[in-house]
N, CA, C and O of each residue as an XYZ file, in Angstrom:
888
protein
N      12.284     15.513     -8.514
C      10.925     14.993     -8.678
C      10.839     13.521     -8.251
O       9.885     13.108     -7.592
N      11.854     12.741     -8.640
C      11.844     11.317     -8.297
C      11.965     11.127     -6.786
O      11.281     10.284     -6.205
N      12.828     11.906     -6.157
C      12.997     11.785     -4.711
C      11.722     12.193     -3.987
O      11.325     11.540     -3.022
N      11.075     13.260     -4.437
C       9.820     13.702     -3.831
C       8.752     12.620     -3.987
O       7.977     12.365     -3.066
N       8.718     11.990     -5.153
C       7.740     10.935     -5.395
C       7.973      9.745     -4.470
O       7.032      9.186     -3.907
N       9.239      9.368     -4.324
C       9.562      8.229     -3.454
C       9.177      8.529     -2.007
O       8.594      7.683     -1.329
N       9.499      9.721     -1.540
C       9.194     10.090     -0.160
C       7.684     10.078      0.078
O       7.210      9.562      1.090
N       6.942     10.649     -0.862
C       5.497     10.782     -0.676
C       4.787      9.436     -0.784
O       3.963      9.093      0.064
N       5.106      8.678     -1.826
C       4.427      7.399     -2.026
C       4.771      6.400     -0.925
O       3.900      5.667     -0.456
N       6.022      6.370     -0.517
C       6.429      5.424      0.524
C       5.847      5.775      1.886
O       5.841      4.941      2.791
N       5.357      7.005      2.041
C       4.679      7.389      3.282
C       3.249      6.853      3.333
O       2.589      6.938      4.369
N       2.768      6.298      2.210
C       1.473      5.630      2.199
C       0.284      6.485      1.815
O      -0.852      6.016      1.891
N       0.506      7.727      1.404
C      -0.637      8.614      1.149
C      -1.466      8.194     -0.066
O      -2.658      8.496     -0.137
N      -0.847      7.502     -1.016
C      -1.583      7.029     -2.191
C      -1.893      5.540     -2.105
O      -2.246      4.923     -3.110
N      -1.764      4.961     -0.922
C      -2.114      3.543     -0.763
C      -3.566      3.248     -1.123
O      -3.837      2.193     -1.697
N      -4.522      4.146     -0.805
C      -5.905      3.867     -1.225
C      -6.036      3.703     -2.736
O      -6.802      2.861     -3.204
N      -5.292      4.501     -3.500
C      -5.318      4.364     -4.948
C      -4.652      3.054     -5.373
O      -5.172      2.345     -6.234
N      -3.517      2.735     -4.777
C      -2.827      1.491     -5.117
C      -3.701      0.282     -4.801
O      -3.735     -0.682     -5.565
N      -4.403      0.336     -3.679
C      -5.296     -0.779     -3.318
C      -6.455     -0.908     -4.296
O      -6.857     -2.015     -4.653
N      -6.992      0.234     -4.726
C      -8.103      0.205     -5.685
C      -7.653     -0.377     -7.025
O      -8.385     -1.148     -7.645
N      -6.454     -0.011     -7.468
C      -5.919     -0.550     -8.711
C      -5.678     -2.054     -8.602
O      -5.965     -2.812     -9.528
N      -5.150     -2.465     -7.462
C      -4.888     -3.892     -7.252
C      -6.182     -4.695     -7.261
O      -6.232     -5.799     -7.803
N      -7.228     -4.135     -6.658
C      -8.527     -4.813     -6.650
C      -9.064     -4.990     -8.061
O      -9.579     -6.052     -8.410
N      -8.940     -3.941     -8.871
C      -9.393     -4.042    -10.257
C      -8.576     -5.071    -11.022
O      -9.107     -5.825    -11.837
N      -7.278     -5.089    -10.748
C      -6.414     -6.030    -11.420
C      -6.804     -7.467    -11.079
O      -6.795     -8.341    -11.946
N      -7.140     -7.701     -9.835
C      -7.552     -9.034     -9.421
C      -8.824     -9.469    -10.145
O      -9.014    -10.655    -10.417
N      -9.690     -8.510    -10.456
C     -10.948     -8.827    -11.138
C     -10.762     -9.023    -12.647
O     -11.442     -9.838    -13.270
N      -9.822     -8.255    -13.220
C      -9.712     -8.239    -14.677
C      -8.449     -8.894    -15.226
O      -8.317     -9.055    -16.439
N      -7.523     -9.273    -14.352
C      -6.256     -9.783    -14.867
C      -5.785    -11.058    -14.225
O      -4.581    -11.253    -14.061
N      -6.705    -11.942    -13.852
C      -6.324    -13.140    -13.112
C      -5.461    -14.100    -13.924
O      -4.801    -14.965    -13.349
N      -5.455    -13.965    -15.253
C      -4.637    -14.847    -16.089
C      -3.471    -14.112    -16.737
O      -2.841    -14.632    -17.658
N      -3.187    -12.926    -16.266
C      -2.144    -12.112    -16.885
C      -0.757    -12.716    -16.661
O      -0.382    -13.049    -15.537
N      -0.021    -12.847    -17.731
C       1.352    -13.340    -17.654
C       2.348    -12.191    -17.728
O       3.339    -12.178    -16.997
N       2.093    -11.234    -18.600
C       3.035    -10.123    -18.798
C       2.300     -8.803    -18.598
O       1.367     -8.485    -19.335
N       2.725     -8.041    -17.600
C       2.071     -6.796    -17.199
C       3.023     -5.629    -17.453
O       4.192     -5.686    -17.074
N       2.529     -4.583    -18.084
C       3.359     -3.423    -18.416
C       2.768     -2.163    -17.789
O       1.580     -1.878    -17.935
N       3.613     -1.424    -17.095
C       3.225     -0.144    -16.497
C       3.875      0.965    -17.319
O       5.098      1.109    -17.318
N       3.060      1.742    -18.018
C       3.544      2.791    -18.910
C       3.589      4.119    -18.144
O       2.567      4.583    -17.637
N       4.774      4.724    -18.064
C       4.948      5.899    -17.219
C       4.969      5.494    -15.757
O       4.304      6.102    -14.918
N       5.748      4.451    -15.464
C       5.675      3.752    -14.173
C       6.317      4.488    -13.008
O       6.060      4.150    -11.853
N       7.146      5.488    -13.286
C       7.828      6.149    -12.177
C       8.731      5.177    -11.436
O       9.561      4.502    -12.045
N       8.567      5.108    -10.127
C       9.431      4.259     -9.302
C       8.868      2.845     -9.131
O       9.385      2.072     -8.325
N       7.826      2.503     -9.872
C       7.263      1.160     -9.809
C       6.354      0.917     -8.617
O       6.153     -0.227     -8.208
N       5.814      1.973     -8.068
C       5.004      1.882     -6.849
C       3.760      1.027     -7.042
O       3.417      0.229     -6.170
N       3.082      1.182     -8.174
C       1.813      0.485     -8.389
C       2.019     -0.926     -8.911
O       1.401     -1.859     -8.398
N       2.855     -1.108     -9.898
C       3.022     -2.428    -10.491
C       3.687     -3.403     -9.527
O       3.438     -4.606     -9.604
N       4.523     -2.911     -8.625
C       5.166     -3.819     -7.664
C       4.135     -4.475     -6.754
O       4.277     -5.647     -6.406
N       3.092     -3.730     -6.361
C       2.028     -4.303     -5.536
C       1.239     -5.344     -6.328
O       0.874     -6.393     -5.797
N       0.981     -5.049     -7.592
C       0.226     -5.986     -8.411
C       0.991     -7.297     -8.583
O       0.399     -8.375     -8.527
N       2.289     -7.207     -8.789
C       3.097     -8.411     -8.961
C       3.084     -9.286     -7.706
O       3.246    -10.503     -7.790
N       2.892     -8.666     -6.557
C       2.763     -9.457     -5.329
C       1.528    -10.346     -5.371
O       1.513    -11.427     -4.782
N       0.499     -9.889     -6.064
C      -0.755    -10.634     -6.138
C      -0.752    -11.680     -7.257
O      -1.591    -12.580     -7.264
N       0.185    -11.567     -8.199
C       0.257    -12.473     -9.339
C       1.629    -13.136     -9.368
O       2.509    -12.686    -10.101
N       1.831    -14.189     -8.592
C       3.163    -14.806     -8.482
C       3.676    -15.430     -9.772
O       4.871    -15.706     -9.884
N       2.803    -15.660    -10.749
C       3.234    -16.250    -12.016
C       3.470    -15.193    -13.097
O       3.803    -15.528    -14.234
N       3.297    -13.923    -12.742
C       3.390    -12.862    -13.739
C       4.756    -12.183    -13.731
O       5.463    -12.170    -12.724
N       5.101    -11.621    -14.881
C       6.298    -10.800    -15.034
C       5.857     -9.380    -15.353
O       4.816     -9.174    -15.977
N       6.653     -8.394    -14.925
C       6.291     -7.006    -15.141
C       7.381     -6.216    -15.833
O       8.563     -6.548    -15.744
N       6.969     -5.167    -16.523
C       7.894     -4.223    -17.145
C       7.443     -2.813    -16.796
O       6.288     -2.451    -17.020
N       8.351     -2.021    -16.249
C       8.081     -0.625    -15.946
C       8.783      0.244    -16.982
O       9.994      0.129    -17.169
N       8.036      1.105    -17.652
C       8.597      1.998    -18.667
C       8.477      3.434    -18.180
O       7.396      3.871    -17.785
N       9.586      4.170    -18.206
C       9.552      5.566    -17.796
C      10.648      6.330    -18.528
O      11.669      5.759    -18.910
N      10.425      7.623    -18.719
C      11.410      8.463    -19.401
C      12.628      8.737    -18.523
O      13.730      8.938    -19.034
N      12.435      8.746    -17.207
C      13.504      9.105    -16.270
C      14.367      7.895    -15.914
O      13.861      6.886    -15.424
N      15.657      8.004    -16.162
C      16.550      6.910    -15.777
C      16.663      6.809    -14.258
O      16.937      5.737    -13.718
N      16.451      7.929    -13.577
C      16.518      7.916    -12.110
C      15.312      7.169    -11.529
O      15.446      6.407    -10.571
N      14.137      7.398    -12.119
C      12.952      6.650    -11.693
C      13.116      5.173    -12.024
O      12.745      4.312    -11.227
N      13.667      4.880    -13.191
C      13.838      3.495    -13.615
C      14.766      2.738    -12.668
O      14.532      1.565    -12.377
N      15.807      3.397    -12.190
C      16.726      2.745    -11.254
C      16.005      2.332     -9.977
O      16.266      1.260     -9.430
N      15.104      3.176     -9.507
C      14.327      2.829     -8.313
C      13.326      1.715     -8.620
O      13.136      0.801     -7.817
N      12.691      1.800     -9.786
C      11.711      0.778    -10.152
C      12.376     -0.595    -10.264
O      11.757     -1.612     -9.950
N      13.632     -0.624    -10.711
C      14.336     -1.896    -10.876
C      14.506     -2.632     -9.551
O      14.715     -3.845     -9.527
N      14.415     -1.896     -8.458
C      14.570     -2.494     -7.128
C      13.219     -2.740     -6.446
O      13.167     -3.234     -5.320
N      12.131     -2.392     -7.136
C      10.814     -2.449     -6.495
C      10.285     -3.868     -6.368
O       9.520     -4.161     -5.449
N      10.685     -4.765     -7.291
C      10.206     -6.151     -7.230
C      11.138     -7.032     -8.044
O      11.666     -6.610     -9.073
N      11.338     -8.258     -7.578
C      12.282     -9.167     -8.232
C      11.828     -9.596     -9.625
O      12.659     -9.986    -10.445
N      10.527     -9.532     -9.908
C      10.009     -9.927    -11.221
C       9.657     -8.726    -12.089
O       8.868     -8.834    -13.028
N      10.244     -7.592    -11.767
C       9.984     -6.365    -12.523
C      11.246     -5.925    -13.255
O      12.265     -5.639    -12.627
N      11.178     -5.871    -14.580
C      12.239     -5.293    -15.398
C      11.867     -3.852    -15.728
O      10.722     -3.441    -15.536
N      12.840     -3.084    -16.225
C      12.592     -1.676    -16.534
C      13.123     -1.341    -17.919
O      14.035     -1.990    -18.432
N      12.533     -0.316    -18.505
C      13.018      0.231    -19.764
C      12.878      1.739    -19.717
O      11.849      2.253    -19.278
N      13.900      2.452    -20.163
C      13.857      3.908    -20.239
C      13.445      4.283    -21.658
O      14.143      3.955    -22.618
N      12.325      4.962    -21.791
C      11.820      5.310    -23.115
C      10.839      6.462    -23.021
O      10.130      6.615    -22.027
N      10.809      7.273    -24.074
C       9.788      8.308    -24.226
C       8.566      7.651    -24.852
O       8.610      7.234    -26.010
N       7.479      7.555    -24.100
C       6.320      6.800    -24.591
C       5.751      7.391    -25.883
O       5.145      6.670    -26.675
N       5.942      8.705    -26.104
C       5.439      9.316    -27.329
C       6.310      8.957    -28.526
O       5.898      9.139    -29.671
N       7.508      8.449    -28.268
C       8.393      8.053    -29.354
C       8.252      6.595    -29.737
O       8.948      6.124    -30.636
N       7.367      5.875    -29.077
C       7.167      4.454    -29.357
C       7.562      3.611    -28.162
O       8.547      3.903    -27.483
N       6.798      2.575    -27.908
C       7.054      1.686    -26.779
C       7.910      0.509    -27.232
O       7.629     -0.090    -28.270
N       8.950      0.165    -26.474
C       9.920     -0.852    -26.908
C       9.428     -2.282    -26.689
O      10.043     -3.058    -25.958
N       8.320     -2.614    -27.329
C       7.718     -3.940    -27.184
C       7.178     -4.424    -28.532
O       6.830     -3.623    -29.399
N       7.114     -5.744    -28.689
C       6.545     -6.328    -29.894
C       5.033     -6.130    -29.921
O       4.413     -5.857    -28.893
N       4.460     -6.269    -31.084
C       3.009     -6.222    -31.220
C       2.367     -7.326    -30.376
O       2.891     -8.436    -30.281
N       1.231     -7.003    -29.769
C       0.417     -7.988    -29.037
C       1.244     -8.810    -28.058
O       1.146    -10.037    -28.032
N       2.059     -8.132    -27.254
C       2.933     -8.842    -26.318
C       2.497     -8.730    -24.862
O       2.916     -9.542    -24.037
N       1.672     -7.752    -24.527
C       1.286     -7.524    -23.129
C      -0.131     -8.015    -22.857
O      -1.028     -7.871    -23.687
N      -0.312     -8.600    -21.672
C      -1.644     -9.036    -21.259
C      -2.439     -7.899    -20.627
O      -3.642     -7.764    -20.852
N      -1.748     -7.083    -19.831
C      -2.397     -5.957    -19.152
C      -1.466     -4.749    -19.213
O      -0.251     -4.878    -19.061
N      -2.047     -3.589    -19.434
C      -1.319     -2.325    -19.394
C      -1.888     -1.465    -18.269
O      -3.099     -1.427    -18.051
N      -1.009     -0.787    -17.568
C      -1.404      0.146    -16.524
C      -0.839      1.521    -16.855
O       0.346      1.661    -17.157
N      -1.696      2.528    -16.797
C      -1.259      3.910    -17.018
C      -1.849      4.767    -15.890
O      -3.052      5.024    -15.863
N      -0.997      5.201    -14.966
C      -1.432      5.984    -13.812
C      -0.806      7.375    -13.871
O       0.413      7.518    -13.771
N      -1.639      8.392    -14.032
C      -1.171      9.784    -14.076
C      -0.052      9.942    -15.113
O       0.909     10.673    -14.873
N      -0.166      9.278    -16.239
C       0.913      9.267    -17.222
C       0.340      9.448    -18.620
O      -0.863      9.289    -18.828
N       1.206      9.782    -19.584
C       0.740      9.946    -20.970
C       0.131      8.651    -21.519
O       0.466      7.550    -21.081
N      -0.772      8.817    -22.489
C      -1.473      7.675    -23.067
C      -1.339      7.695    -24.592
O      -2.227      8.200    -25.278
N      -0.247      7.155    -25.128
C      -0.104      7.069    -26.592
C      -1.022      5.974    -27.129
O      -0.609      4.822    -27.269
N      -2.257      6.335    -27.427
C      -3.324      5.362    -27.636
C      -2.997      4.308    -28.682
O      -3.199      3.118    -28.442
N      -2.496      4.723    -29.835
C      -2.231      3.748    -30.894
C      -1.136      2.771    -30.490
O      -1.180      1.602    -30.872
N      -0.150      3.240    -29.719
C       0.915      2.358    -29.250
C       0.402      1.387    -28.187
O       0.788      0.218    -28.167
N      -0.455      1.871    -27.318
C      -1.060      0.983    -26.326
C      -1.842     -0.127    -27.015
O      -1.777     -1.289    -26.616
N      -2.575      0.243    -28.043
C      -3.347     -0.743    -28.813
C      -2.417     -1.749    -29.491
O      -2.710     -2.944    -29.541
N      -1.299     -1.254    -30.010
C      -0.381     -2.126    -30.750
C       0.243     -3.203    -29.864
O       0.381     -4.349    -30.292
N       0.622     -2.847    -28.636
C       1.410     -3.785    -27.829
C       0.562     -4.729    -26.977
O       1.093     -5.681    -26.405
N      -0.745     -4.482    -26.881
C      -1.572     -5.322    -26.017
C      -2.231     -6.435    -26.836
O      -2.592     -6.240    -27.996
N      -2.377     -7.592    -26.216
C      -2.991     -8.734    -26.881
C      -4.497     -8.528    -27.054
O      -5.114     -7.745    -26.331
N      -5.071     -9.233    -28.010
C      -6.521     -9.239    -28.140
C      -7.160     -9.781    -26.876
O      -6.754    -10.831    -26.379
N      -8.143     -9.087    -26.356
C      -8.763     -9.469    -25.093
C      -8.033     -8.957    -23.881
O      -8.501     -9.146    -22.758
N      -6.886     -8.306    -24.074
C      -6.123     -7.756    -22.950
C      -6.789     -6.528    -22.362
O      -7.622     -5.890    -23.005
N      -6.413     -6.201    -21.127
C      -7.019     -5.081    -20.420
C      -6.055     -3.899    -20.293
O      -4.856     -4.070    -20.073
N      -6.607     -2.716    -20.438
C      -5.906     -1.461    -20.200
C      -6.567     -0.779    -19.014
O      -7.768     -0.511    -19.039
N      -5.785     -0.496    -17.970
C      -6.315      0.179    -16.781
C      -5.696      1.572    -16.711
O      -4.474      1.716    -16.658
N      -6.546      2.589    -16.710
C      -6.101      3.984    -16.758
C      -6.617      4.728    -15.532
O      -7.811      4.690    -15.232
N      -5.714      5.403    -14.827
C      -6.095      6.221    -13.675
C      -5.736      7.675    -13.960
O      -4.587      7.990    -14.272
N      -6.727      8.557    -13.851
C      -6.511      9.983    -14.093
C      -7.083     10.788    -12.936
O      -8.122     10.421    -12.388
N      -6.422     11.884    -12.552
C      -6.946     12.725    -11.475
C      -8.200     13.455    -11.923
O      -8.313     13.845    -13.085
N      -9.138     13.643    -11.011
C     -10.318     14.458    -11.300
C     -10.010     15.916    -10.953
O      -8.942     16.228    -10.427
N     -10.958     16.798    -11.255
C     -10.738     18.206    -10.943
C     -10.761     18.470     -9.438
O     -10.409     19.564     -8.998
N     -11.178     17.462     -8.632
C     -11.164     17.612     -7.171
C      -9.848     17.154     -6.551
O      -9.639     17.333     -5.351
N      -8.965     16.571     -7.343
C      -7.706     16.053     -6.816
C      -6.830     17.208     -6.309
O      -6.533     18.143     -7.052
N      -6.426     17.130     -5.054
C      -5.592     18.158     -4.392
C      -6.269     19.535     -4.412
O      -5.595     20.563     -4.471
N      -7.606     19.546     -4.363
C      -8.329     20.811     -4.523
C      -7.988     21.819     -3.449
O      -8.027     23.023     -3.701
N      -7.647     21.348     -2.233
C      -7.322     22.265     -1.134
C      -6.014     23.013     -1.383
O      -5.746     24.026     -0.736
N      -5.203     22.524     -2.312
C      -3.905     23.149     -2.593
C      -3.897     23.928     -3.905
O      -2.989     24.723     -4.152
N      -4.894     23.706     -4.736
C      -4.858     24.266     -6.083
C      -4.756     25.788     -6.086
O      -3.900     26.355     -6.765
N      -5.624     26.446     -5.332
C      -5.632     27.915     -5.344
C      -4.487     28.491     -4.519
O      -3.780     29.385     -4.984
N      -4.295     27.992     -3.303
C      -3.305     28.576     -2.399
C      -1.886     28.413     -2.908
O      -1.029     29.243     -2.604
N      -1.614     27.358     -3.680
C      -0.260     27.117     -4.173
C      -0.117     27.357     -5.678
O       0.970     27.199     -6.233
N      -1.195     27.730     -6.324
C      -1.134     28.019     -7.752
C      -0.867     26.794     -8.609
O      -0.146     26.881     -9.602
N      -1.445     25.642     -8.234
C      -1.214     24.412     -8.977
C      -2.004     24.398    -10.280
O      -3.011     25.091    -10.422
N      -1.531     23.605    -11.215
C      -2.263     23.425    -12.459
C      -3.620     22.798    -12.166
O      -3.735     21.886    -11.348
N      -4.637     23.300    -12.844
C      -5.983     22.756    -12.648
C      -6.238     21.588    -13.600
O      -5.762     21.576    -14.735
N      -6.995     20.617    -13.116
C      -7.437     19.517    -13.965
C      -8.725     19.938    -14.662
O      -9.694     20.313    -14.002
N      -8.741     19.879    -15.974
C      -9.939     20.287    -16.704
C     -11.096     19.350    -16.362
O     -10.924     18.131    -16.378
N     -12.282     19.906    -16.049
C     -13.429     19.065    -15.662
C     -13.808     18.024    -16.706
O     -14.367     16.982    -16.363
N     -13.516     18.288    -17.963
C     -13.885     17.343    -19.013
C     -12.789     16.361    -19.387
O     -12.876     15.692    -20.416
N     -11.756     16.273    -18.554
C     -10.602     15.424    -18.881
C     -10.997     13.958    -19.049
O     -10.556     13.301    -19.992
N     -11.826     13.445    -18.140
C     -12.199     12.033    -18.210
C     -12.960     11.727    -19.490
O     -12.745     10.689    -20.116
N     -13.859     12.642    -19.881
C     -14.648     12.430    -21.092
C     -13.741     12.413    -22.316
O     -13.894     11.564    -23.193
N     -12.792     13.354    -22.377
C     -11.878     13.403    -23.520
C     -11.001     12.156    -23.575
O     -10.750     11.604    -24.646
N     -10.541     11.724    -22.400
C      -9.724     10.513    -22.343
C     -10.516      9.309    -22.835
O     -10.016      8.499    -23.616
N     -11.755      9.204    -22.370
C     -12.603      8.081    -22.766
C     -12.874      8.100    -24.265
O     -12.873      7.050    -24.907
N     -13.103      9.271    -24.822
C     -13.376      9.380    -26.251
C     -12.172      8.934    -27.070
O     -12.319      8.228    -28.068
N     -10.976      9.351    -26.642
C      -9.763      8.979    -27.373
C      -9.512      7.477    -27.300
O      -9.186      6.853    -28.310
N      -9.660      6.896    -26.120
C      -9.383      5.472    -25.949
C     -10.453      4.598    -26.598
O     -10.164      3.495    -27.060
N     -11.686      5.094    -26.631
C     -12.785      4.295    -27.173
C     -12.685      4.106    -28.687
O     -13.410      3.291    -29.258
N     -11.802      4.844    -29.332
C     -11.562      4.625    -30.756
C     -10.844      3.296    -30.997
O     -10.913      2.732    -32.090
N     -10.155      2.804    -29.964
C      -9.364      1.578    -30.087
C      -9.838      0.471    -29.143
O      -9.716     -0.712    -29.459
N     -10.381      0.860    -27.980
C     -10.700     -0.097    -26.930
C     -12.186     -0.047    -26.583
O     -12.879      0.931    -26.862
N     -12.653     -1.136    -25.963
C     -14.036     -1.212    -25.499
C     -14.064     -0.951    -23.994
O     -13.383     -1.656    -23.250
N     -14.830      0.043    -23.517
C     -14.921      0.285    -22.065
C     -15.482     -0.934    -21.344
O     -16.478     -1.517    -21.772
N     -14.824     -1.317    -20.233
C     -15.240     -2.509    -19.485
C     -15.674     -2.212    -18.067
O     -16.525     -2.913    -17.519
N     -15.093     -1.170    -17.457
C     -15.380     -0.884    -16.049
C     -14.947      0.551    -15.773
O     -14.045      1.080    -16.422
N     -15.604      1.165    -14.804
C     -15.207      2.516    -14.391
C     -15.575      2.730    -12.936
O     -16.653      2.340    -12.488
N     -14.659      3.357    -12.202
C     -14.916      3.696    -10.802
C     -14.257      5.034    -10.471
O     -13.176      5.357    -10.964
N     -14.931      5.788     -9.638
C     -14.351      7.007     -9.090
C     -13.943      6.733     -7.656
O     -14.700      6.136     -6.889
N     -12.764      7.162     -7.300
C     -12.226      6.850     -5.975
C     -11.741      8.142     -5.317
O     -10.980      8.903     -5.914
N     -12.186      8.381     -4.083
C     -11.802      9.590     -3.352
C     -11.415      9.230     -1.927
O     -12.037      8.370     -1.302
N     -10.386      9.893     -1.418
C      -9.933      9.653     -0.053
C      -9.323     10.945      0.496
O      -9.083     11.901     -0.241
N      -9.082     10.947      1.801
C      -8.548     12.132      2.466
C      -7.148     11.849      3.007
O      -6.867     10.757      3.502
N      -6.276     12.855      2.903
C      -4.903     12.736      3.389
C      -4.606     13.873      4.353
O      -4.999     15.013      4.107
N      -3.924     13.579      5.435
C      -3.446     14.605      6.363
C      -1.958     14.809      6.096
O      -1.134     13.947      6.401
N      -1.627     15.967      5.519
C      -0.267     16.205      5.047
C       0.431     17.304      5.842
O      -0.137     18.361      6.112
N       1.672     17.023      6.204
C       2.517     18.063      6.799
C       2.983     19.002      5.680
O       2.744     18.737      4.502
N       3.636     20.076      6.049
C       4.109     21.014      5.024
C       5.134     20.372      4.100
O       5.114     20.613      2.893
N       6.025     19.561      4.648
C       7.017     18.911      3.795
C       6.356     17.903      2.876
O       6.804     17.710      1.746
N       5.286     17.253      3.345
C       4.566     16.310      2.488
C       3.794     17.038      1.397
O       3.660     16.526      0.285
N       3.287     18.223      1.702
C       2.662     19.051      0.672
C       3.696     19.404     -0.398
O       3.407     19.339     -1.593
N       4.889     19.773      0.034
C       5.949     20.077     -0.934
C       6.253     18.866     -1.804
O       6.434     18.996     -3.014
N       6.310     17.694     -1.191
C       6.595     16.473     -1.950
C       5.525     16.216     -3.007
O       5.853     15.911     -4.154
N       4.244     16.335     -2.635
C       3.184     16.014     -3.584
C       3.144     17.024     -4.728
O       2.754     16.677     -5.842
N       3.541     18.266     -4.467
C       3.611     19.256     -5.542
C       4.791     18.959     -6.456
O       4.658     19.001     -7.679
N       5.934     18.662     -5.875
C       7.153     18.478     -6.664
C       7.160     17.174     -7.458
O       7.949     17.035     -8.393
N       6.307     16.224     -7.111
C       6.263     14.968     -7.851
C       5.366     15.039     -9.079
O       5.303     14.089     -9.859
N       4.674     16.159     -9.253
C       3.734     16.286    -10.360
C       4.105     17.389    -11.332
O       5.128     18.051    -11.158
N       3.277     17.596    -12.361
C       3.587     18.575    -13.415
C       3.618     20.018    -12.937
O       4.259     20.860    -13.564
N       2.929     20.321    -11.824
C       2.931     21.704    -11.329
C       4.329     22.156    -10.922
O       4.611     23.354    -10.906
N       5.204     21.212    -10.594
C       6.558     21.565    -10.163
C       7.303     22.338    -11.237
O       8.194     23.129    -10.927
N       6.949     22.118    -12.494
C       7.643     22.797    -13.599
C       7.026     24.152    -13.926
O       7.538     24.884    -14.774
N       5.920     24.486    -13.251
C       5.206     25.715    -13.603
C       5.081     26.699    -12.435
O       4.555     27.799    -12.601
N       5.563     26.302    -11.258
C       5.449     27.166    -10.080
C       6.837     27.588     -9.635
O       7.724     26.747     -9.484
N       7.034     28.877     -9.423
C       8.316     29.385     -8.948
C       8.657     28.773     -7.584
O       7.816     28.755     -6.685
N       9.882     28.276     -7.432
C      10.263     27.565     -6.213
C      10.168     28.442     -4.974
O       9.679     28.005     -3.933
N      10.636     29.678     -5.088
C      10.600     30.584     -3.933
C       9.159     30.916     -3.557
O       8.807     30.952     -2.378
N       8.335     31.156     -4.567
C       6.924     31.455     -4.299
C       6.236     30.256     -3.681
O       5.436     30.405     -2.757
N       6.539     29.069     -4.183
C       5.946     27.850     -3.639
C       6.329     27.666     -2.180
O       5.477     27.360     -1.346
N       7.602     27.850     -1.869
C       8.065     27.687     -0.485
C       7.363     28.663      0.443
O       6.993     28.298      1.559
N       7.173     29.903     -0.002
C       6.490     30.900      0.815
C       5.042     30.545      1.054
O       4.537     30.690      2.167
N       4.374     30.081      0.017
C       2.961     29.706      0.155
C       2.786     28.477      1.047
O       1.838     28.408      1.829
N       3.683     27.520      0.933
C       3.602     26.338      1.795
C       3.837     26.730      3.254
O       3.208     26.183      4.159
N       4.741     27.675      3.474
C       5.021     28.134      4.834
C       3.831     28.774      5.514
O       3.788     28.851      6.742
N       2.858     29.237      4.733
C       1.660     29.859      5.301
C       0.534     28.856      5.528
O      -0.522     29.214      6.049
N       0.751     27.624      5.145
C      -0.264     26.588      5.385
C      -0.267     26.180      6.855
O       0.720     26.404      7.556
N      -1.362     25.583      7.332
C      -1.367     25.030      8.693
C      -0.308     23.936      8.829
O       0.212     23.435      7.831
N       0.000     23.580     10.052
C       0.976     22.512     10.281
C       0.532     21.219      9.607
O       1.350     20.504      9.028
N      -0.757     20.921      9.683
C      -1.350     19.774      8.998
C      -2.484     20.269      8.105
O      -3.348     21.025      8.550
N      -2.477     19.844      6.859
C      -3.525     20.233      5.915
C      -4.268     18.982      5.436
O      -3.651     18.011      4.998
N      -5.582     19.020      5.525
C      -6.394     17.927      4.990
C      -6.545     18.117      3.477
O      -7.048     19.142      3.016
N      -6.112     17.132      2.729
C      -6.064     17.239      1.270
C      -6.809     16.053      0.656
O      -6.686     14.918      1.116
N      -7.576     16.339     -0.383
C      -8.376     15.317     -1.050
C      -7.596     14.647     -2.177
O      -6.950     15.309     -2.990
N      -7.674     13.320     -2.204
C      -7.227     12.565     -3.369
C      -8.461     12.122     -4.134
O      -9.390     11.577     -3.538
N      -8.491     12.342     -5.432
C      -9.684     12.026     -6.213
C      -9.263     11.568     -7.604
O      -8.643     12.321     -8.354
N      -9.605     10.328     -7.939
C      -9.108      9.710     -9.168
C     -10.218      8.934     -9.866
O     -11.023      8.267     -9.217
N     -10.253      9.027    -11.184
C     -11.102      8.174    -12.006
C     -10.267      6.999    -12.498
O      -9.167      7.194    -13.015
N     -10.780      5.779    -12.341
C     -10.097      4.581    -12.816
C     -11.004      3.888    -13.825
O     -12.141      3.533    -13.517
N     -10.486      3.702    -15.023
C     -11.274      3.073    -16.087
C     -10.539      1.853    -16.639
O      -9.314      1.848    -16.753
N     -11.307      0.827    -16.978
C     -10.767     -0.398    -17.559
C     -11.308     -0.534    -18.985
O     -12.505     -0.392    -19.233
N     -10.387     -0.813    -19.913
C     -10.757     -0.998    -21.311
C     -10.251     -2.363    -21.783
O      -9.265     -2.889    -21.266
N     -10.939     -2.916    -22.765
C     -10.559     -4.202    -23.337
C     -10.201     -3.999    -24.808
O     -10.902     -3.305    -25.545
N      -9.098     -4.618    -25.217
C      -8.753     -4.595    -26.633
C      -9.557     -5.678    -27.343
O      -9.516     -6.837    -26.930
N     -10.273     -5.335    -28.377
C     -11.064     -6.342    -29.088
C     -10.183     -7.479    -29.602
O      -9.027     -7.266    -29.968
N     -10.735     -8.671    -29.626
C     -10.006     -9.842    -30.144
C      -9.682     -9.661    -31.637
O      -9.073    -10.539    -32.247
């Protein structure tokens, strides 16, 4: 999964999402000193943000030690921690200026605990249109249409909504890139490998695939 993620992300297919996150960060985190990416994977998103904030330090948290090893090399000002976010985040109370959660679990009470008053939480979640061209043909897990509303309801118990944007873009993917995008996500654990390979083999040489993400910004009350 980590190798598939590295191959796919480094090919630039999610650069539109990374750019959108960076733009939001520039608007909402210009004074951020300590930035934490929860469920950071290989550090793809936070490493770009750190480029824009030369005075900031970053921490990437992920359950996978293999992902953490890659994240440790993503930026000179990025440290890593291996942790199960549902088991508690290894940070002091009110220690982070900004939190980023991209396609990752959201332990709401823990996020609230570790962020400073007035700090920002940026959450990116796939919409039901994300990878829609592959959902039926490859048997991928579907995104529930009400996911964004449920996420907002859960987070709004602790945080104040500050900003929201929907972002959509198109990707031209080869068959191997389709395999990478499937294997880097949760569907990889639910689709038979042989069946997946057969279905991918029946796809066109190039498949146009939609990326579709909701990005929301929340503020922790002072």
